[in-house]
N, C-alpha and C positions, 0 to 999 in steps of 0.2 A: 504493500500500500504506500509506504514511504517512497519507494522507487517510482511508483506511478505519479505521485504528487510532484516529485522532483522533476520528472520528465515533462509533465505538463507545464511546470514553471519555466523550465529552460526553453521550451518551444515558444512560450509566450514572450519571453525575453528576446528571442531571435526575431520574432515578428515586430515587436515594439521598437527595437534598436534601430530600425531603418529610418525613423524620423528624428533620431537623436543627433542633431547636427552640431559639430564644433569645427571651427576654422582649422585648416592644416597647421601643423607645428613644425618649426625649424629651430634646431638647437645648436648652440656653439659646441665646437670640438677642439680640444687642444688650444684653448684660448682665442679662438677665432670663429666668427660667424659671417659667412659670405653668402649673400642672397641676391636674387634678381627680382625686381618688381616691374613687371611689364603692364602698362596701362593700355587697354584696348576696349572696344565696345562689347557689351554683354547683354543678351536678352534674358531677363529674369522676371520674377514676380508674376508668373502665370496665374491668372485669376484675379488680377488687380481689378477692383470694381469700377474704375474710372478709365477714361481714355480708351485705347484699343484692347485693354485687358492684360497688359504687360508693361514692363519698363525696358527701355533700350538705352543704356548709359555706360559711361566709363567704369572700368573695374580692374582690380589687380589680378593678374595671372588667371583670368577667366573664371574667378570665383566671386560669390556674392559679397564677401569682404576679403581683405588681405590675410595673409598667413599670420599666425601668432609666432613672434620671434622670442626665443629664450636665450638670455646672455647672463654672464656673471661679471662682478666687478673686476676690472683689469683686462677684460676681453677686448679684442679688436673687432669692430663691426664694419663690414664692407657692404655697401648697398649699391647695386647697379640699377639705376632708375632709367627705364626706357619708355618713351612716349610713342605709342603706335597709333595714336589718333591722327585724324587728318590735320594737315597744317592749317593754321589760322589764315584769315583773309589778309590781303595787303594792308587794309586799313587797320585791322587789329594789330598787326605787327608794327605799323607806324606808331600806334598808340603806346605799345609796349616800349619801343625804343625811345619815345619822347619822355617817358617816366624814368628812364635810366640815365638820360643825358644831363650831367650837372649844369650844362649851359642853360637849362630851363628852370633852374632853381628860383630865379626871380619872378617867374610867372606863377605866383602863388594861387591866384584864382583859377587859371587854366589848368594847372596841375591838379588842384583839388577837385575840380569838376570831373576831370578825366579819370583820376585814380579811383574815385568813389562812385563812378558810373552814374553821375547826376545828369547826364544828357543822353538822349534828347527828351525824355518824358519824365523827368524828376525821379523819385525813388520808388516808383511802382514796380519796377523790376523786370519789365518785359523786353528791355533792350540792353542786355548786358554783353559787352564785348569780351573776347579772350577766354571763352569757356574751354577751349582745347589746350590752354597753357597748363602745365603740370609742374609742381615742385613737391617737396615733402618736409614736414615738421614732426619731430619726435616730442610729443607733448608729455611733460612731466620728467624729462631727462635733461641733463646738463650738457647737451651737445652745443658747442659754441656757435654763435650767430654766423661767423664767417664760414663755417662748414655747411650749415643748412642753406645759407644765402637765400632766404625766402623772398627777398626783393626781386630775385630773378626767377625765371621759369623756363621749362623746356617746351619748345614748339613741337608740333606733330612731326615725327621722324627723327627727333633728337634724343640724345641720351647723355647721362653723366654718371660718375662714380663718386660716392661719398665714403670716406674712410675716417674712422674715429676710434681711439682707444679710450675706454671708460676709465675713470679714476679708480684706484684701488679702494678708495673710501666711498665709492658710489653706493648710496642707500639701495637696498633691495626693495622691490615693490612693483606695482602694476602701473604701466604707462600705455600710451597708444600713439599711433602715427596717422597722419592725414595730410591731404593736399592743403596748401595754405597760400595760394596766390591771391593777393588782395583783390576783392571785388567778385571773386568766384567761389568763396568758401561755402555759401549756402548751397550752391549748385553741386559741389562735390559731396557734401553731406547727403543731399537728396539722391545722389547716385550711389551712396554707401561706399565711397572711396576712402576706406580707413581700415585699420587693423590694430591688433594688440602687440605690445612688446613688454616682456617681463624680465626684471633683473632678480636673480635668485642666488642662493648659496651662501648666506652669511647668518650669523647668530640673530640678526635683527629681522630675518625673514619670518613673516607671520605663519607661513606654511610649515614651519618647524616647531611651532608651539604645541604643547600638549593640549589636546582638545580640538586642535585644528588639523594637525598632521595626518589624522586618520579620516578626514573628510574627503568626499569625492569633489574634484575640482571642475567647475563649469564656468565658461566664459560667456558673458552676455554683453553685446554692444547694442544699445537701444537708440532709436532715432525715428525718422520719418521718411516716407517716399511720396512723391507727387509727380505726375507726368502730364505732358502736353497731349494734344489730340493724336499725335503720331507716335506716342510712347516714349519719346525722349524725356529725360529728367527736366523738371521745371527748375528755373534758376533761383526761385525763392518761393516762400509761402507768404501771401499777403496777411496783414494783421486782422483785417475784417472780412467776413463773409467768404472765406476761401476754404471751404470745408472738405474739398475732395482730396485730402491727404490720408495716408494710412500709416499706422505705427509699424515699424519693422524691428525685428530682433535678429542680430547677426545678418542683416541684409535680407531677411526673409519675412514674409507675412506671418501673422499670428497663427494662421491655419497650418503653416509649415513648421512652426516652432513648438514642437511637442517633445517633452522630456519624460522619461520613465524611470522610476526608482522603486526599489524594493522597500517595503515598510520597514522602518528602523534606520534607513539610510540618512546619514548626515552629509549635507552638501555645502561646500564653500562656493558661493556665487561671487565671481569677480566681474564687476559690471563697470562699463564706461558709458558716458552719455555723449552721443553725437547729435543731440537735438538741435534743430535750427532756431528755436525760439525759447520757450520758457522752461522752468523747472519741471521735471517729470516726477509724478507721485505714483508709486506702484504699491499695490496691496494684494494679498493672497488669502482667500477665505480660510478661517480656522487655523491660521498660522501667524506666528510672530517672527521677527528677524533679529538676530544678534549681530550688530555691526561691529567689526573688528578693525577696519582700516578705511581711511579716506585719502584719496590722491596718492595711493601707494604707500602711505605711512601708517603705522599702528596708532590707534587712538590711545589716550591716557588710560582708558579702561573700556571693556566691552559695554555696548549700549543696546538694551533691548527696546525695540520699537515695533509698532503695528503697521507702519508704512515706510517705504524707502523713498526719500526725496533726493533727487540727483539733478544738479543743474548742468548746463552745457559745458562740456570739457571735463567735468568732474569724474572721479572714480569712487566707487564704494564697494567694499567687500564685506559680505555678511554670511552668517551660517543659518541654515534651516534644517531642523530634524523632521523628517516625514514619518510620523509615528502612527498614522491612521490611513488605511487603504481608501481609495477614492480618486475622483478626478477633480482637479482644482484649477481654476482659470485665474491667472494673474491679470489684474485690471490696471489700466492706465487711467487715472482720474481726469475729468474735465478740468480746464484751467480758465479762470475768468477774473480773478482778483476783484470780485465784487461788481464787475460790469456784466450784470446778468438779468436786467429787466429792460423793456423797451424804452423807458424813460431815461435810465442811466446810459443805455446804448446811444440814445439820441444826443445826450449831453457829451458823451465821448466823441461821437462822430462830428460834432460841431466844433471840436478843438483841433487845430486853431481855427479862428473865424474864417481865414482865407484858405482853409484846407479843402476837405471833401465837400462836394455838393451831393447830398443824398436825398432821393425822392422819399416822400413820407411813407409810402407803402413798404419801403425797404428797411425802415427802422423797426426791427423786430429783435427779439431775443431768442436764442443766442445770437450775438453779433461777432464776438471774437472767434477767430478761426480755430483756436485751441479749446474752445468750450465744447468738447466732444469726447465722451468716454469711449475707450477702445480696449479690446483684448490685447494683451502683450504676448502671452504664451500660455500653454496648457501643460499641466503636470499630472501624469498618471502615477499613482502610488499603488503598487501591486501587493497582493497578500504576501505576508512573510511566510516562506516555507518552514517546514518543521525544524530544519537545521539553521534557521536564521541567526544573524549576528545579534549579540546582546547590545542594548543601548549604550552609546558612548557619552562620556561626560563632555560638557561644554567648557571652554576656557574661562578661568576666573581672573587671569592676569595676562597682559600682553607685553611684548618686549619694550624696553625703553627706547627713546629716540637714540639715534646714532651719536657717537662721540662728537662728530662734526656739528650736528644740529644743537646738541647741548652746549657746545662751546659758543656757537653763534648766538644762542639765546642769551648768553651772558655778555655779549659784546655791546659796548655802549654805542648808541646811535650817534652819528656825526652830523645829522641834519634832520629837519622835520618839514615834510612837504604835505600839501593838500592836493588830492586827485579828485576831480569832479567829473561824474558822468552826466552830461548835459543834454536835455531835450529842449531845443529852441523852436518855438512855434513861429511860423510866418517868416517874412523876409525883413531884414537881412539875416542870412544863416551864417552866424559866426564871421569868419574872414571873408565870406562871399557877400560883399556889400554893394556890388554893382554888377549889372549884366544887361545885355540887350538881346532880343530875339530876332534873328535874321537867318537867312539860308546858311551862312557860314557858321553861325553860333546858335543852334536851335535849343538853347538852354532854358528850361522851365524850372524854377526853384522848387525843391520838395516842400511839402506841407509842414514837415517837422525835420529839423536838423538833428543829427545824432553825433555828438562830439565829446571830446575830453578836454577839460580846462578851456572851454569856450573856443575850441578849434576843431575843424574836421581834419582827418588824416591827410598829411602831406609827406611823402617819403623824403623830402629834402629838409623839412623843418623840425628841429629838435625841440623838445619841451624843456630842455635844460641839461644839467650834468649830474652824474653820480660818480662816485670815486670807487675804483676797483678795490676789492678786499676790505670793504667797509659795510656797515649796516645803517639803515635810516628808519625813522618813524614816519609812516604815511597815514594820514586820515583820508579814507576813500569814501566819497559822498555821492549819493544819488540825488540829482536835482531835475525834476521835483521828486520828493520822497515817494516811495511805493512803486516807482518804475523799476522793474527788475533788470539787473545787469550782472551777469556772472563775471567777476573780475579775475583776470588771468595774467600772470607774469611769465615771460620766457626766461629760461636759464637762471631762475632765482626762486627759491622757496620763500614763503613768508609765514610768520607766526601771528595768528589772530589773537590780539590781546584785549580788545574792547569791541563790544557790539552795541551800537546806539548809545555809546558813552558809558556803558556798564562794564566793569572789569569781568573778563572771562575767568571762571574759577580755575580751570585747567587750560591754559593757553595751548593751542594746537597748531601744528605745521601743515600747510597745504600749498598748492600752487593755483587753485581756482576756488573762489568763494562768491556766493550770490549776494549782491548788494540789493536787498529788497526793502529794508527799512530806511533809516536815514543815513547811517554810516557805519564803518568799521575802522578800528585803529590797528595797524599791523606793524610788525618789526620785519623789515625786508632786507636781505643781505645779498651782496654781489661778489662773493668769494670765488664763484666760477666764471667770472667775467674779467677781461683784461682791457687795458687802454686801447681805444680804437674800436671796441665793440659797440653795439647798440643794445640797450636794455629796453626791449619791447614789452608793452603791456596794452591790454585791450579788453573790451567786452566780448565774452565768448558766446553771445548770440550771433551767429553768422549774419543774420539779417541786419543787425546793428553794426557789427564789425565792417561788413562790406560797404556800408554807407558812410563810414568815417569815424566810428567810435574806437579809435586806436591812436597810440602815440608812442614815442620813444625818448629815452634819455641817452645822450652821448656818455660813454664810459671814459673817464679821464684817469690819468696816472695817479697812483697814491704815492706821495713823497716817501712814506715809510718803506714802500717796496724798493724804491731807488736806493735808500740808505742801507737796507738789508743786502741789496745786490752788491753795493760797494764793500760791505763787510764780509761778503761771501756767504751770507745766510739767507739767500733767497729761497722761497718755498719750492718744493718739488711740484712740477706740473705734469699732468697727463699729456700724452702726445697729441698735438693737434695737427692732423693731416687732412688736407682737403685736396684730393686729387680729382677735382671736378673737371671732367673733360667732356665738352660738348662735341657731338659728332652726329652725322647722319646715320640712321639705322639702315644698313643695306642688306641685301640678301646674303652676301658673303661675310657679313660681320660676325665674328665669334661672340657668342653670348654666354655668360657664366651663370650657371644655375646652382 
């Protein structure tokens, strides 16, 4: 009888496992990971309820999302990035070259309009140039700006190689990679052009903790998909009345995202958010979540929650014990921040006065495009067989922060800055204070400007300076309050010390944090940057980022570094190698896999 029950169980497992999808994994060997990421067009999402019933969009290596890369501190990472998309138009290429040419740095208004895709129809998003340009950013890792060079991109038919050795004190944890050419971020997210990268193998690795190391590991990348009438990915999702989008998990519809576990299984979900707009809230009936890490770093202590909240760019890792058989659907909550009645919708749509013109019959609720509950995935929990595993304990403690982060937390800040995320209604829009509409310049100002410190993104204009190997205090403020902006820093962790002016009981380190109330106060450090780098920071809602909500500080030399160098006491640095070689991808070109 026991044999028969076991046989039935194994057969059911074989049937169910077909729908348990995880991205391909590539692991480093002998201190090196060499990978090829080829970007080409992929038909996916069959059964999509809008457009032609599928999506046709750029993808890595012919898969719905890119491979999961596994590396260790001190490893060398070599990435061959190949763009197999069609070359852009001559006009798009001229736009790209204009934004790279330092001779144009005095054309503040022209560069700003061009970089943020504010012509010819404002910020509605239907006329975005440069969609076939490709680059790559490793979000959450400390790869130098000069290696990633995200101000540049590959045209269709071009390739380059990035080489980088991770520091030996690189913190372990969950990170991810994605396309990051300014103005096309939302498009690449809606195409699911992203993947995971994991640093592992040290004592601070949460997967080695008692209570976690015996858990089954599952990667979840959550986001959205939206298509045009021909199935190509939309370049953005509008904020109002744009409901024809669908939630995707690992680049797949909820109907394809089915996971099957034996009763009693403990699962470590490692999740990243590639959402285009707001914070995603996820819940699972009859289950709670034990959160153990955010942005790849362990929390001060485990946190039990009934719902997972994850903002754009963020990562969250949590444990779930499936102790009862059944089928459970993880739900993604509707999002409306209180704009949920016809009257409130009407008030929102009339802001700014010279913005949208909405016919009375269109003023209905819901009006926000994300005010729409959706399924995220389905979990089947199977009956436990007679020989089932005993329940496993959950972790009571987590690893401390690394020696590097503990040292940075004690470093005195050398400056105090204020960073404002600004929504500017009407015209003028920050630095765009004059314009004319004609055939040569068909610019129509957007209804709302999205900037930082009262400026739209301009790749030539710095917001100021920061000093290498120092820390600063930043007050990060949303103006007006309650407008959500996930704040993200490149190549720099920050410690959240105050939220809305109230001290945080246990300050925590992240690289992305949602500014939803009035402000946060952070301790941000630049020990992974050197003079000549740019310290980039931005809103991680791609629809805000693409329209100008980004800025950078120039990194200047620290006099203390120069004095240490004279004394022969300079700090050891990881190797920075950027063998970025552009070249045409020809039929006879050797490709490394």
